[in-house]
N, C-alpha and C positions, 0 to 999 in steps of 0.2 A: 455483487462484487463490492468490495470495500476499497478498491484501488482508485485513487484520484487521477483524473485525466485533465491535463492542462492543454488548452487550445490557444495558440498564439495567433493573434490577428496581426499580420505584417502589413504595415502601411508606410508608404513613402511620402505622403503628403502631410506636412505639418498642420495645415489648416484643417484637414479632415480629422486629425488626431485631436486637435483642440475642440472641434465641434463634437466629437464623440465624448470627450471628457465633460463638456458643459451640458450636452444633451439638447442643444438648441442653436440655431443659426438664424439671424434676421433675414438672410437671403431666401430662406424657405418660403416666406410669405408671398413671394412672387411666382412660385411654382404652383401648377395645378396639383390638386390633392393626390392624384394617381402618379405624379412624378416625384413626390417627396420620399425621402428615406424615412424609415421609422427611427429617428434619432433617439427618441426616448427609450426604445427597446435596446438599441445598441449601447446607450449610456448605462442602463441598468445591468446589462450583461457584463460590461467591462468594469463594473464596481466589484465584481467577484474576482479575487486574485487568480482563480483558475482560468480566467479568460482575459489575459492582458493584451493591450495594444503595444506592439513593438515597432518602433521606427526603424526602417531599413533604408539603405541607399536605393535610389531609383533603379539602377541597373540590376538589382536583385529582385525586383518586383515581378514575380512570375505571372500575375494576373494581367499585366500589360498586353500580353499576346492575345488576350481575348477581348480587349477593349480599344485597341488602337493599332494603326499600321506600324510595323517595325522593319528596320533594315534586315536584310537576309541574315547577317551574322548574329544580330540580337535575337531574331526569331529562332535560329538554330540553337543558340545557348539556352533560351527559355525552354524549348522543347526537350533538350537533354536534361535540364534540371528536374523536369516533371516526368521523365521517363518516356517521352514520345519520340518517334523517329520521323524524319521527313523522307518520304519516298519520292524520288525524282524520276521522271519518265524520260 
């Protein structure tokens, strides 16, 4: 296939975006090796225009439902945005 695919990385954290663009953060030195992100890999991937980092508003970050507790309304909105349903008993 000759069709170009663009994958957008949605990020709501300005610090994370800056770290991805630089490929390094000094705070990493305090983390154990198995806890570190591969920032070099992320940095290289995002140099390609087909894989941009796009800053979004926090309330639009769908991944939050997998990483932190959310209020019921926020959880319901996130589920709807990704096509999930909440089945209440």
